[in-house]
C-alpha positions in Angstrom: 93.4 20.8 57.4 91.1 19.1 54.9 88.2 16.8 55.4 86.6 14.0 53.4 84.2 15.4 50.9 80.8 15.9 52.5 78.0 17.1 50.2 76.0 17.9 53.4 78.8 20.0 55.0 77.5 23.0 56.8 78.9 26.5 56.2 81.0 26.5 59.3 83.1 23.5 58.0 83.2 24.4 54.3 86.8 25.8 54.5 88.1 22.2 55.3 86.3 20.7 52.3 88.4 19.5 49.4 88.2 21.9 46.4 88.7 19.1 43.9 85.5 17.4 45.0 83.4 20.6 44.8 84.9 21.8 41.5 84.5 18.4 40.0 80.9 17.9 40.8 80.1 21.5 39.8 81.8 21.0 36.5 79.9 17.8 35.8 76.6 19.3 36.7 77.1 22.5 34.7 78.3 20.7 31.6 75.5 18.1 31.8 72.9 20.9 32.1 74.5 22.9 29.3 74.6 20.0 27.0 71.0 19.0 27.9 69.8 22.5 27.2 71.6 22.6 23.8 70.2 19.2 22.9 66.7 20.7 23.1 67.5 22.5 19.9 69.6 19.8 18.4 72.9 21.6 19.0 76.0 20.3 20.7 78.6 22.2 22.8 81.2 21.7 20.0 78.7 23.3 17.5 78.4 26.3 19.8 82.2 26.6 20.2 82.7 26.3 16.5 80.1 29.0 15.6 81.6 31.3 18.2 85.1 30.9 16.8 84.1 31.3 13.2 82.0 34.4 14.0 85.1 36.0 15.6 87.0 36.1 12.3 87.0 33.7 9.2 89.4 31.1 10.4 90.4 28.0 8.4 89.2 24.6 9.5 92.6 23.8 10.9 92.6 27.0 12.9 89.3 26.1 14.5 90.4 22.5 15.3 93.6 23.8 16.9 91.9 26.6 18.9 89.3 24.2 20.3 91.4 21.1 20.8 92.0 21.8 24.5 88.3 22.0 25.4 86.9 19.2 23.2 86.3 15.7 24.7 88.2 14.0 21.8 90.2 14.7 18.7 87.2 14.2 16.4 84.7 16.4 18.1 85.6 19.7 16.4 86.1 18.3 12.9 82.8 16.5 13.2 81.1 19.7 14.4 82.5 21.7 11.4 81.2 19.0 9.0 77.8 19.0 10.6 77.6 22.8 10.5 78.6 22.9 6.9 76.0 20.3 6.1 73.3 22.3 8.0 74.2 25.3 6.0 75.2 27.3 9.1 78.8 27.5 7.9 80.2 28.2 4.4 83.7 27.7 3.1 85.4 30.0 0.7 87.8 29.1 -2.1 90.6 30.0 0.3 89.3 27.4 2.8 88.2 30.1 5.3 85.0 29.3 7.2 82.3 31.9 7.6 78.9 32.0 9.2 76.0 32.0 6.7 72.8 33.9 7.4 71.3 30.7 8.8 74.4 30.3 11.0 74.1 33.8 12.3 70.4 33.2 13.1 71.2 29.9 14.8 74.0 31.5 16.8 71.6 34.2 18.0 69.0 31.6 19.1 71.7 29.6 20.9 73.1 32.7 22.6 69.6 33.6 23.9 69.1 30.1 25.2 72.5 30.1 27.0 71.8 33.5 28.4 68.7 32.1 30.1 70.7 29.1 31.4 73.4 31.5 32.8 70.7 33.4 34.6 69.4 30.2 36.1 72.8 29.1 37.1 73.7 32.4 38.7 70.4 32.8 40.5 71.1 34.2 44.0 74.8 34.8 43.2 76.0 38.4 42.7 78.5 39.3 40.0 80.9 40.1 42.8 80.5 36.7 44.5 80.9 35.0 41.1 84.1 37.0 40.3 85.4 36.3 43.8 85.0 32.5 43.3 86.8 32.7 40.0 89.6 34.7 41.5 90.0 32.1 44.2 90.2 29.3 41.6 92.6 31.3 39.5 94.8 31.9 42.5 94.8 28.1 43.4 95.9 27.4 39.8 98.7 29.9 40.2 99.7 28.3 43.6 100.0 25.0 41.8 102.1 26.5 39.0 99.4 25.7 36.5 98.2 28.0 33.8 94.5 28.2 33.0 93.4 26.7 29.7 
């Protein structure tokens, strides 16, 4: 049995609450806070994703665009982020077209990681690693029950 979404639902009726409502509002709040936090240092989420992908191995521009297409808000987000990071000098491009982090890019990635580590600590306050993992296992199981693959 499910109930109409109720943000004020008490613990004893949470099991009847619609998961779509709760995952949706949580997603919106987390992404908004993440993007607001990154904006304090003039970085976007696609910048962060791009730096992380490039740091993992010297991909081509096309590799990065393809790898991040599923998480970007639109088809221009990742190409735009690559161009901006090249302009900032955080990425370099070799003769073979492979992207690599510059020294400035590695330094920026370190600052961003530190900032996001703080945000993660804030987000996870009062939640044990076991509780967090259990919540993710439940969501993963629900995806499986729907025949949907994550990602």
